[in-house]
C-alpha positions as CSV (number, residue, x, y, z in Angstrom):
1,X,-21.7,-16.4,18.7
2,X,-20.6,-12.7,20.0
3,X,-19.9,-10.6,17.3
4,X,-16.3,-9.8,18.1
5,X,-15.4,-13.5,18.4
6,X,-17.4,-14.1,15.2
7,X,-15.7,-11.5,13.0
8,X,-12.3,-12.6,14.3
9,X,-12.9,-16.1,13.2
10,X,-14.1,-14.9,9.7
11,X,-11.1,-12.8,9.4
12,X,-9.0,-15.9,10.3
13,X,-11.0,-18.1,7.7
14,X,-10.6,-15.4,5.0
15,X,-6.7,-14.9,5.7
16,X,-6.2,-18.6,5.6
17,X,-7.9,-18.8,2.1
18,X,-6.1,-15.8,0.8
19,X,-2.6,-17.3,1.9
20,X,-3.2,-20.5,0.6
21,X,-4.7,-19.1,-2.7
22,X,-7.5,-21.3,-2.5
23,X,-10.1,-18.6,-3.6
24,X,-10.3,-15.9,-6.4
25,X,-10.3,-12.3,-5.2
26,X,-14.2,-12.1,-5.6
27,X,-14.5,-15.6,-4.2
28,X,-12.7,-14.3,-1.0
29,X,-15.2,-11.3,-0.9
30,X,-18.4,-13.5,-1.3
31,X,-16.7,-16.1,1.2
32,X,-16.4,-13.3,3.8
33,X,-19.8,-12.1,3.5
34,X,-21.3,-15.4,3.7
35,X,-19.0,-16.5,6.8
36,X,-20.0,-13.3,8.4
37,X,-23.9,-14.1,8.1
38,X,-22.9,-17.4,9.8
39,X,-20.7,-15.8,12.4
40,X,-23.3,-13.4,13.6
41,X,-26.0,-15.8,14.4
42,X,-26.7,-16.1,18.0
43,X,-25.7,-19.6,17.9
44,X,-22.0,-20.7,17.0
45,X,-23.3,-23.9,15.0
46,X,-23.8,-22.3,11.6
47,X,-20.4,-20.9,11.6
48,X,-18.8,-24.0,12.9
49,X,-20.6,-26.1,10.0
50,X,-19.0,-23.9,7.6
51,X,-15.6,-23.8,9.1
52,X,-15.4,-27.7,9.4
53,X,-16.7,-28.1,5.9
54,X,-14.1,-25.6,4.5
55,X,-11.3,-27.0,6.5
56,X,-12.4,-30.6,5.5
57,X,-13.0,-29.8,1.9
58,X,-9.6,-28.1,1.5
59,X,-7.9,-31.1,3.0
60,X,-9.8,-33.6,0.8
61,X,-8.8,-31.4,-2.3
62,X,-5.1,-31.5,-1.4
63,X,-4.8,-35.0,-1.0
64,X,-6.3,-35.8,-4.3
65,X,-4.9,-33.0,-6.4
66,X,-1.8,-35.0,-7.8
67,X,-3.8,-37.8,-8.6
68,X,-6.5,-35.7,-10.2
69,X,-3.9,-34.1,-12.4
70,X,-2.8,-37.3,-14.0
71,X,-6.4,-38.7,-14.6
72,X,-8.2,-35.8,-16.0
73,X,-7.5,-32.7,-18.4
74,X,-8.3,-29.2,-17.9
75,X,-10.4,-27.3,-20.7
76,X,-7.1,-25.0,-21.1
77,X,-5.3,-28.2,-22.3
78,X,-3.1,-28.6,-19.2
79,X,-3.3,-31.4,-16.8
80,X,-6.3,-31.5,-14.4
81,X,-6.5,-30.4,-10.9
82,X,-8.3,-27.7,-9.0
83,X,-7.1,-24.0,-9.2
84,X,-8.5,-21.2,-7.0
85,X,-12.4,-21.5,-6.4
86,X,-14.5,-18.6,-7.5
87,X,-17.6,-17.1,-6.2
88,X,-20.0,-19.1,-7.9
89,X,-18.6,-22.2,-6.5
90,X,-18.4,-20.6,-3.0
91,X,-22.3,-19.8,-3.5
92,X,-23.1,-23.4,-4.7
93,X,-21.9,-24.9,-1.2
94,X,-23.2,-22.0,1.0
95,X,-26.0,-19.9,-0.4
96,X,-29.0,-22.1,0.8
97,X,-27.3,-22.3,4.5
98,X,-26.6,-18.6,4.4
99,X,-30.2,-17.6,3.6
100,X,-31.9,-20.1,6.2
101,X,-29.2,-19.1,8.9
102,X,-30.2,-15.4,8.4
103,X,-34.1,-16.6,8.7
104,X,-33.2,-18.5,11.8
105,X,-31.4,-15.6,13.3
106,X,-34.6,-13.4,12.4
107,X,-37.0,-15.8,14.1
108,X,-34.9,-16.2,17.1
109,X,-34.7,-12.3,17.5
110,X,-38.6,-12.1,17.2
111,X,-39.2,-15.0,19.7
112,X,-36.5,-15.1,22.2
113,X,-38.6,-18.1,24.0
114,X,-37.2,-20.3,20.7
115,X,-33.6,-19.9,22.3
116,X,-32.6,-23.8,22.0
117,X,-32.9,-26.6,19.6
118,X,-36.1,-28.6,20.7
119,X,-36.0,-31.3,17.9
120,X,-39.4,-30.2,16.8
121,X,-40.8,-28.5,19.8
122,X,-40.0,-25.1,18.4
123,X,-41.1,-23.9,14.8
124,X,-37.7,-22.4,14.4
125,X,-35.9,-25.9,14.7
126,X,-37.2,-26.7,11.0
127,X,-34.9,-23.7,9.6
128,X,-31.9,-25.3,11.5
129,X,-32.6,-28.7,10.0
130,X,-32.1,-27.2,6.6
131,X,-28.9,-25.5,7.6
132,X,-27.5,-28.9,8.8
133,X,-29.0,-30.7,5.8
134,X,-27.1,-28.2,3.3
135,X,-23.5,-29.0,4.8
136,X,-24.1,-32.6,5.4
137,X,-25.0,-32.9,1.6
138,X,-22.4,-30.6,0.2
139,X,-19.6,-32.1,2.3
140,X,-20.6,-35.6,1.5
141,X,-20.6,-34.5,-2.3
142,X,-17.1,-32.8,-1.8
143,X,-15.4,-35.7,-0.1
144,X,-17.0,-38.3,-2.7
145,X,-16.0,-36.3,-5.5
146,X,-12.5,-35.3,-4.3
147,X,-11.5,-38.6,-2.6
148,X,-13.6,-40.9,-4.8
149,X,-11.2,-40.1,-7.7
150,X,-8.5,-42.1,-5.5
151,X,-10.3,-45.4,-6.0
152,X,-8.3,-48.1,-7.9
153,X,-11.3,-49.2,-9.6
154,X,-13.2,-47.2,-12.4
155,X,-16.3,-45.5,-11.5
156,X,-19.6,-46.8,-12.7
157,X,-22.3,-44.6,-14.1
158,X,-25.0,-44.4,-11.7
159,X,-27.7,-43.3,-14.3
160,X,-26.9,-46.3,-16.6
161,X,-29.2,-49.3,-16.3
162,X,-26.0,-51.5,-16.8
163,X,-23.9,-49.5,-14.2
164,X,-21.2,-49.3,-17.3
165,X,-17.7,-48.2,-16.3
166,X,-16.6,-44.8,-17.2
167,X,-13.5,-42.5,-17.2
168,X,-12.5,-41.2,-13.8
169,X,-14.0,-37.7,-13.2
170,X,-17.1,-38.6,-15.1
171,X,-20.2,-36.9,-13.9
172,X,-22.5,-39.5,-12.3
173,X,-19.6,-42.0,-12.0
174,X,-19.6,-43.5,-8.4
175,X,-17.2,-46.0,-6.6
176,X,-17.5,-47.7,-3.3
177,X,-14.5,-45.8,-2.2
178,X,-16.1,-42.5,-3.2
179,X,-19.3,-43.5,-1.2
180,X,-17.3,-44.1,1.6
181,X,-15.5,-40.8,1.5
182,X,-19.0,-39.1,1.2
183,X,-20.2,-41.1,4.5
184,X,-17.2,-39.7,6.1
185,X,-17.5,-36.3,5.2
186,X,-21.4,-36.1,6.1
187,X,-20.5,-37.7,9.4
188,X,-18.1,-35.0,10.3
189,X,-20.7,-32.4,9.8
190,X,-23.6,-34.3,11.5
191,X,-21.3,-35.0,14.5
192,X,-20.4,-31.3,14.6
193,X,-24.0,-30.3,14.8
194,X,-24.7,-33.0,17.5
195,X,-22.1,-31.5,19.7
196,X,-22.4,-27.8,19.3
197,X,-26.2,-27.4,18.7
198,X,-27.8,-25.7,21.8
199,X,-30.2,-28.7,22.5
200,X,-33.0,-28.0,25.2
201,X,-32.5,-29.7,28.3
202,X,-35.0,-32.2,27.8
203,X,-33.4,-33.1,24.3
204,X,-29.8,-33.2,25.2
205,X,-29.4,-36.9,26.1
206,X,-26.8,-38.9,24.4
207,X,-29.5,-41.0,22.6
208,X,-31.1,-37.9,21.1
209,X,-28.0,-36.5,19.8
210,X,-26.9,-40.1,18.5
211,X,-30.2,-40.5,16.6
212,X,-29.7,-37.2,15.0
213,X,-26.3,-37.8,14.1
214,X,-26.9,-40.9,12.3
215,X,-30.3,-39.4,10.5
216,X,-28.1,-36.4,9.4
217,X,-25.1,-38.6,8.2
218,X,-27.6,-40.7,6.0
219,X,-29.0,-37.7,4.6
220,X,-25.9,-36.3,3.7
221,X,-24.9,-39.6,1.8
222,X,-28.2,-39.5,0.0
223,X,-27.1,-36.0,-1.0
224,X,-24.0,-37.1,-2.6
225,X,-26.0,-39.7,-4.5
226,X,-28.4,-37.4,-5.6
227,X,-25.7,-34.9,-6.8
228,X,-24.4,-38.1,-8.9
229,X,-27.9,-38.8,-10.4
230,X,-28.3,-35.1,-11.3
231,X,-24.6,-34.6,-12.7
232,X,-25.1,-37.8,-14.8
233,X,-28.3,-36.6,-16.4
234,X,-28.1,-32.7,-16.6
235,X,-24.5,-32.3,-16.8
236,X,-22.3,-32.9,-19.9
237,X,-19.2,-35.2,-19.3
238,X,-16.8,-34.3,-22.0
239,X,-13.9,-36.7,-23.0
240,X,-10.7,-36.1,-24.9
241,X,-10.7,-38.5,-27.8
242,X,-6.9,-38.8,-28.1
243,X,-6.2,-39.6,-24.4
244,X,-9.7,-40.8,-23.4
245,X,-9.6,-38.6,-20.2
246,X,-12.3,-36.3,-18.8
247,X,-12.0,-32.6,-19.6
248,X,-12.8,-30.2,-16.7
249,X,-13.9,-26.7,-17.0
250,X,-12.2,-24.2,-14.7
251,X,-14.3,-22.8,-12.0
252,X,-16.9,-25.6,-12.4
253,X,-18.0,-24.1,-15.9
254,X,-19.2,-26.1,-19.0
255,X,-16.6,-27.3,-21.2
256,X,-16.0,-26.2,-25.0
257,X,-17.6,-28.3,-27.3
258,X,-17.2,-27.1,-30.8
259,X,-20.6,-26.1,-32.8
260,X,-19.5,-28.5,-35.3
261,X,-19.8,-31.4,-33.1
262,X,-23.0,-33.3,-33.6
263,X,-23.1,-33.9,-30.0
264,X,-22.1,-30.6,-28.7
265,X,-24.4,-28.1,-27.2
266,X,-23.9,-24.2,-26.7
267,X,-22.9,-23.1,-23.4
268,X,-23.9,-20.1,-21.5
269,X,-20.7,-18.2,-21.7
270,X,-20.3,-15.2,-24.1
271,X,-19.3,-16.2,-27.6
272,X,-16.2,-15.3,-28.8
273,X,-15.0,-14.9,-32.6
274,X,-12.0,-17.0,-33.7
275,X,-10.2,-15.9,-36.7
276,X,-9.3,-19.4,-37.9
277,X,-11.4,-21.0,-40.7
278,X,-13.4,-17.9,-41.1
279,X,-15.9,-16.7,-38.3
280,X,-16.0,-19.8,-36.4
281,X,-17.4,-19.1,-33.1
282,X,-16.2,-20.6,-29.9
283,X,-17.9,-20.5,-26.5
284,X,-16.8,-20.4,-22.7
285,X,-13.9,-18.5,-21.4
286,X,-11.6,-21.5,-22.1
287,X,-12.1,-20.6,-25.9
288,X,-9.6,-17.7,-25.5
289,X,-6.9,-20.2,-25.0
290,X,-7.7,-22.6,-27.7
291,X,-8.0,-19.7,-30.1
292,X,-4.5,-18.7,-29.1
293,X,-3.4,-22.4,-29.8
294,X,-5.0,-22.2,-33.3
295,X,-3.0,-19.0,-34.3
296,X,0.4,-20.6,-33.8
297,X,1.3,-22.0,-30.3
298,X,2.0,-25.6,-30.0
299,X,-1.1,-28.1,-30.4
300,X,-2.3,-29.7,-27.2
301,X,-4.5,-32.8,-26.6
302,X,-7.4,-30.7,-25.9
303,X,-7.2,-28.1,-28.7
304,X,-9.7,-27.7,-31.3
305,X,-7.4,-27.9,-34.1
306,X,-5.3,-30.9,-35.1
307,X,-2.1,-28.9,-35.7
308,X,-0.6,-25.5,-34.4
309,X,-1.7,-22.5,-36.5
310,X,-3.8,-24.8,-38.7
311,X,-7.6,-23.9,-39.3
312,X,-10.2,-26.2,-37.6
313,X,-12.1,-28.6,-40.0
314,X,-15.6,-29.7,-39.1
315,X,-15.6,-33.3,-38.4
316,X,-12.5,-33.6,-36.7
317,X,-13.5,-32.7,-33.3
318,X,-11.2,-33.5,-30.4
319,X,-13.6,-33.8,-27.6
320,X,-16.8,-35.7,-27.5
321,X,-19.6,-36.0,-24.8
322,X,-19.3,-39.2,-22.7
323,X,-22.7,-38.8,-20.6
324,X,-25.5,-36.5,-19.7
325,X,-27.1,-33.4,-21.4
326,X,-25.3,-29.9,-21.6
327,X,-28.2,-28.3,-19.4
328,X,-26.3,-27.5,-16.4
329,X,-22.7,-26.8,-15.4
330,X,-21.2,-28.5,-12.1
331,X,-22.0,-25.3,-10.1
332,X,-25.5,-25.4,-11.2
333,X,-25.8,-29.1,-10.5
334,X,-24.4,-28.4,-6.8
335,X,-26.9,-25.6,-6.1
336,X,-29.9,-27.7,-7.3
337,X,-28.7,-30.6,-4.9
338,X,-28.2,-28.3,-2.2
339,X,-31.8,-26.7,-2.5
340,X,-33.5,-30.2,-2.7
341,X,-31.6,-31.8,0.2
342,X,-32.3,-28.7,2.2
343,X,-36.1,-28.4,1.4
344,X,-36.3,-32.1,1.5
345,X,-35.0,-32.3,5.0
346,X,-37.2,-29.7,6.1
347,X,-40.3,-30.9,4.8
348,X,-39.5,-34.6,6.3
349,X,-38.9,-32.9,10.0
350,X,-42.1,-30.9,9.5
351,X,-44.0,-33.9,8.8
352,X,-42.4,-36.2,11.7
353,X,-42.5,-33.4,14.3
354,X,-45.8,-32.1,13.1
355,X,-44.7,-28.6,13.1
356,X,-46.9,-25.9,11.4
357,X,-44.3,-23.6,9.8
358,X,-46.7,-20.6,9.6
359,X,-45.8,-20.2,13.2
360,X,-42.5,-18.9,12.1
361,X,-43.7,-15.8,10.8
362,X,-47.0,-15.6,13.2
């Protein structure tokens, strides 16, 4: 992509995110840097994949926002629903593709002969496989989680032997509608790559592009399933005891579980001291709001106290962990899934095509 066209496209993308308040200020900066790395690639494909993912994900989020607001709760005590996404969430979806895109551009600069996508006849193809694999996986996961909550049937926990029903929004919960939405998201990215990748002349037939599209669509769906498995095992799903709704942390962070809870685990956020009931310690940034509630504001369904202005009593927690271990937050799960799916696709492509990756840096 020509620099002037690429930078103009980046400016338009960032302006749209700013005007719609879909990203935090730091999220905008990180998104601009990541998009620029994509746009300055010699091929237009990386940036187009990013753009299709962003626009598609934005539409999916908008469709389900009101429904999610009724079915889940925010960790701050309000109804659920997405606020502006932060820089960590931006990186969770794009950092793997950004690194691989830069590496691919470097290889192309060093080896001008590798100027087209040859489906394995060029060692550089492996890196582009990783870029596409990242976006089909994160698109499938985004569509599945954002639109799957619209399902009329309760999700079933994929990590449970009995596939038991769980509340909407539970990590690891899957529905047929969610899987179908994930399939749609991965197909959009796979089709975009099949259309805009500069296939070499001998690899530009309809059949070659159709096989590529089907393979990458299926791979993206696997990414959505993997994300559900990782989320169900490594990420705690916190439920509000009074309403039975899943509590979601802002910005993909962990949800506050009071240390007095037998199931709660400390989070990675900085500890904050609350003046209620001595030196009770609260964790995560949502603790600021909960502390304010304890000091006299009205009580909500997810506050750690039972009455406004009343000290917390151990053994009377208002939240519990429904599933999973409190090891990673949502962003950590997303990054892990993206890394595994990109590396997995690159490894399979290397094996199928018989490519020696050492040639990349020879």
